[in-house]
N, C-alpha and C positions, 0 to 999 in steps of 0.2 A: 230895289230894282225899279227904275223910274221910266217909263215909257215916255219918249220925247216926240217919236212921228211914228205914223201907219199909214200908208199908201195899200190901195186895191185895185185889183184890174178892171173892176166894175162889171165882173161875169158871176153869176149866180151858179150853183151848183158844185158838187163835190170833182167835178171833172174838169172845169173852167177855172175855179177861182183860185187866183193868187194872190196873196198877202205880203208884205214888206214891212219890218216893224224896225225901228231905232231906239234903243235902251241904254242907259247909263247905271252905272252903278259904282258910285266913289270916280275913281279916274280911269275908268275903263268902258270901253263904248262895244254894246253889242247889236249885231246887226240879224235880223231873222228872216230867212227865205223860206214863206210855207207855201205849198201848194195841197188843195183840197179842202181846204176850210179849217176848223176847228180840231177835227181829227184826222188832219191830213199829215205831211211828213214835212219836216222843217231841217233846214241846213243854217248851222249858226256860224258867224264870223266874231272875232272878239279882236280889238284893235285898242292902242293905248291913245288915240287922239282923235277927237271927232271929226278933224279934216278926212283922217283916213277912213273912218267908218261911213262918212258922208260919202268918199269917193265909191265905195262898195255900192251904196244905195244908188248912185246915180247910173252904174253900172247896172244894177239887176232892174232898172227901171225902165232901160232900151229895151225896143221892140213892138211888136206890134198891138199891144194894148192901151186901152184909155185908161190910164192910170190916175187915179182920185185918191188926194191926200185926205184923211179921214181924222186926221190929228187932234186931239186934244190931251194935254198934259195930264197924265194921271199917274199915282203911284200903284205898285204892284204888289 
């Protein structure tokens, strides 16, 4: 699986941190929404197209946070 993008809400600490990841694996696109840092709780979404995955990402990034893109393409 290859990570394409990563967004962070700019908050530190388990209670406040939120992350959104965009990954691809072959023809499948995966979005992970994580609350609480590395040991937090994640929700996963799978899509057949990059466009549909980006639609989910845009929906997840709406809200009161100052989202920051931390992206660097890296294999997992």
